[in-house]
Structures are given as structure tokens and as C-alpha cells.
Backbone as ProteinMPNN parsed JSONL, in Angstrom:
{"seq_chain_A": "MPQLNPHPWFSIMMTSWLIFLLIIQPKLLSFIPTNNPHNNLQTNIKTQPWIWPWT", "coords_chain_A": {"N_chain_A": [[0.878, -1.175, 0.005], [0.643, 2.068, -0.933], [0.383, 4.318, 0.695], [1.536, 3.806, 3.005], [4.178, 4.111, 2.778], [6.515, 6.332, 3.852], [8.477, 7.806, 2.477], [8.129, 9.501, 0.041], [6.154, 11.359, 0.988], [6.953, 12.538, 3.328], [9.266, 13.968, 2.653], [8.001, 15.784, 1.071], [6.281, 17.178, 2.831], [8.252, 18.259, 4.624], [9.523, 19.91, 2.882], [7.514, 21.764, 2.327], [7.098, 22.999, 4.855], [9.593, 24.066, 5.158], [9.471, 26.045, 3.183], [7.392, 27.425, 4.102], [8.317, 28.419, 6.582], [10.816, 29.858, 5.999], [10.291, 31.615, 3.821], [7.547, 32.459, 3.341], [6.421, 33.106, 6.022], [8.275, 35.306, 7.179], [7.61, 37.299, 5.24], [4.86, 37.632, 5.745], [4.958, 38.355, 8.385], [6.127, 40.923, 8.14], [4.281, 42.762, 7.572], [2.469, 45.729, 8.522], [0.006, 46.04, 11.078], [-3.139, 47.432, 10.432], [-4.98, 48.182, 12.027], [-4.556, 48.916, 15.136], [-4.513, 47.58, 18.295], [-6.292, 49.008, 21.074], [-5.798, 50.325, 24.508], [-8.292, 50.189, 26.124], [-10.264, 51.229, 28.969], [-11.982, 48.869, 30.849], [-15.287, 48.764, 31.702], [-17.013, 47.867, 34.658], [-19.847, 45.85, 34.56], [-22.741, 45.65, 36.255], [-24.571, 42.896, 36.912], [-27.797, 41.317, 37.31], [-28.799, 38.633, 39.346], [-30.401, 35.674, 38.008], [-33.781, 34.984, 38.526], [-35.418, 32.222, 39.333], [-38.519, 30.637, 38.322], [-39.376, 28.478, 39.817], [-38.327, 28.408, 42.386]], "CA_chain_A": [[0.022, 0.003, -0.012], [1.656, 3.28, -1.03], [0.226, 5.332, 1.911], [2.309, 3.388, 4.342], [5.458, 4.52, 2.563], [6.723, 7.699, 4.15], [9.424, 8.434, 1.768], [7.798, 10.686, -0.743], [5.364, 12.328, 1.718], [7.751, 13.074, 4.37], [10.063, 14.988, 2.002], [6.964, 16.961, 0.575], [6.044, 17.916, 4.163], [9.319, 19.109, 5.104], [9.777, 21.074, 2.133], [6.438, 22.812, 2.442], [7.333, 23.584, 6.061], [10.734, 24.99, 5.049], [9.085, 27.198, 2.356], [6.614, 28.458, 4.932], [9.214, 29.133, 7.571], [11.75, 30.734, 5.413], [9.888, 32.531, 2.781], [6.235, 33.075, 3.543], [6.28, 33.698, 7.356], [8.826, 36.679, 7.194], [6.782, 38.2, 4.388], [3.592, 37.954, 6.328], [5.196, 39.104, 9.534], [6.603, 42.32, 7.831], [3.282, 43.837, 7.397], [2.105, 46.625, 9.73], [-1.312, 45.921, 11.13], [-3.807, 48.736, 10.103], [-6.019, 48.356, 13.2], [-3.807, 48.588, 16.336], [-5.468, 47.413, 19.57], [-6.224, 50.063, 22.052], [-6.062, 50.11, 25.839], [-9.515, 50.751, 26.764], [-10.6, 50.923, 30.371], [-13.246, 48.142, 30.879], [-16.219, 49.212, 32.643], [-17.677, 46.818, 35.18], [-21.199, 45.808, 34.395], [-23.41, 44.881, 37.295], [-25.77, 41.968, 36.434], [-28.703, 40.857, 38.302], [-29.142, 37.163, 39.216], [-31.64, 35.255, 37.41], [-34.723, 34.521, 39.504], [-35.99, 30.996, 38.75], [-39.822, 30.575, 38.823], [-39.703, 27.243, 40.71], [-37.687, 28.401, 43.667]], "C_chain_A": [[0.924, 1.243, -0.006], [1.52, 4.38, 0.035], [0.998, 5.044, 3.013], [3.771, 3.772, 4.052], [5.838, 5.89, 2.769], [7.646, 8.502, 3.334], [9.096, 9.61, 0.979], [7.034, 11.809, 0.031], [6.005, 13.054, 2.76], [8.596, 14.319, 3.733], [9.154, 16.145, 1.431], [6.558, 17.791, 1.815], [7.075, 18.845, 4.531], [9.715, 20.196, 4.087], [8.793, 22.24, 2.047], [6.563, 23.566, 3.652], [8.49, 24.579, 5.943], [10.428, 26.129, 4.158], [8.255, 28.1, 3.25], [7.453, 29.276, 5.922], [10.134, 30.14, 7.057], [11.422, 31.853, 4.341], [8.51, 33.17, 3.124], [5.98, 33.773, 4.854], [6.942, 35.034, 7.385], [8.024, 37.652, 6.396], [5.445, 38.67, 5.061], [3.802, 38.775, 7.617], [5.649, 40.484, 9.409], [5.546, 43.314, 7.743], [2.9, 44.472, 8.617], [0.527, 46.399, 9.885], [-1.99, 47.264, 11.101], [-4.812, 49.096, 11.189], [-5.335, 48.029, 14.459], [-4.88, 48.455, 17.462], [-5.246, 48.652, 20.474], [-6.384, 49.625, 23.484], [-7.071, 50.736, 26.356], [-9.773, 50.422, 28.178], [-11.905, 50.182, 30.206], [-14.021, 48.576, 32.088], [-16.939, 47.948, 33.331], [-19.185, 46.82, 35.066], [-21.942, 45.085, 35.403], [-24.559, 44.123, 36.681], [-26.639, 41.518, 37.57], [-28.747, 39.241, 38.13], [-30.484, 36.707, 38.643], [-32.423, 34.667, 38.495], [-35.584, 33.433, 38.799], [-37.493, 30.967, 39.2], [-40.204, 29.459, 39.917], [-39.057, 27.323, 41.977], [-38.434, 29.4, 44.621]], "O_chain_A": [[1.822, 1.401, 0.822], [2.398, 5.22, 0.231], [1.17, 5.863, 3.916], [4.57, 3.769, 4.988], [5.516, 6.689, 1.89], [7.657, 9.729, 3.427], [9.697, 10.666, 1.179], [7.222, 13.0, -0.215], [5.594, 14.174, 3.062], [8.592, 15.447, 4.224], [9.562, 17.304, 1.353], [6.523, 19.02, 1.752], [6.861, 20.041, 4.731], [10.189, 21.269, 4.459], [9.102, 23.4, 1.773], [6.191, 24.739, 3.633], [8.463, 25.691, 6.469], [11.064, 27.171, 4.317], [8.357, 29.326, 3.204], [7.355, 30.492, 6.086], [10.239, 31.221, 7.635], [12.166, 32.796, 4.072], [8.421, 34.396, 3.17], [5.416, 34.867, 4.881], [6.192, 35.981, 7.621], [7.78, 38.764, 6.864], [5.002, 39.815, 4.973], [3.049, 39.693, 7.94], [5.609, 41.23, 10.387], [5.774, 44.521, 7.817], [2.974, 43.869, 9.688], [-0.192, 46.56, 8.899], [-1.464, 48.199, 11.704], [-5.389, 50.184, 11.218], [-5.491, 46.891, 14.903], [-5.918, 49.115, 17.51], [-4.153, 49.21, 20.577], [-7.056, 48.619, 23.713], [-6.907, 51.764, 27.013], [-9.477, 49.29, 28.559], [-12.833, 50.674, 29.564], [-13.555, 48.724, 33.218], [-17.414, 47.071, 32.61], [-19.779, 47.812, 35.487], [-21.79, 43.863, 35.434], [-25.414, 44.695, 36.004], [-26.17, 41.37, 38.699], [-28.733, 38.67, 37.04], [-31.526, 37.338, 38.82], [-31.889, 33.933, 39.326], [-36.329, 33.687, 37.853], [-37.744, 31.248, 40.372], [-41.141, 29.55, 40.711], [-39.176, 26.353, 42.726], [-38.048, 29.551, 45.78]]}, "name": "protein", "num_of_chains": 1, "seq": "MPQLNPHPWFSIMMTSWLIFLLIIQPKLLSFIPTNNPHNNLQTNIKTQPWIWPWT"}
């Protein structure tokens, strides 16, 4: 059964990971995000407990 032979698939996987790590990832990480996160102060919201009708 050919799917049990790891020889061609392992080399394809390693090649694709090397391409990703060495070529694609640095290009993606070089982009500057256009929507920077802000440090907003979170307001605490008071919630009321649910009143169950059978209690």
C-alpha cells in the first residue's frame, strides 16, 4: 500500500514547512497591522441574578 511508505510524503511535508518558515512567514510578519489594539478601560457591568420561577 503506497500510503504506508513515508518516503515521498515526508520530503513533501518538510519542503512545504521550510518554504513556509523561510519565505512566507517573514513576508507575512513584515506587514504593519492597520488596526492597532487600544488599551480601553473596561467598565464593570453589574448583572442581576436570574430569578428562577420554581424556587
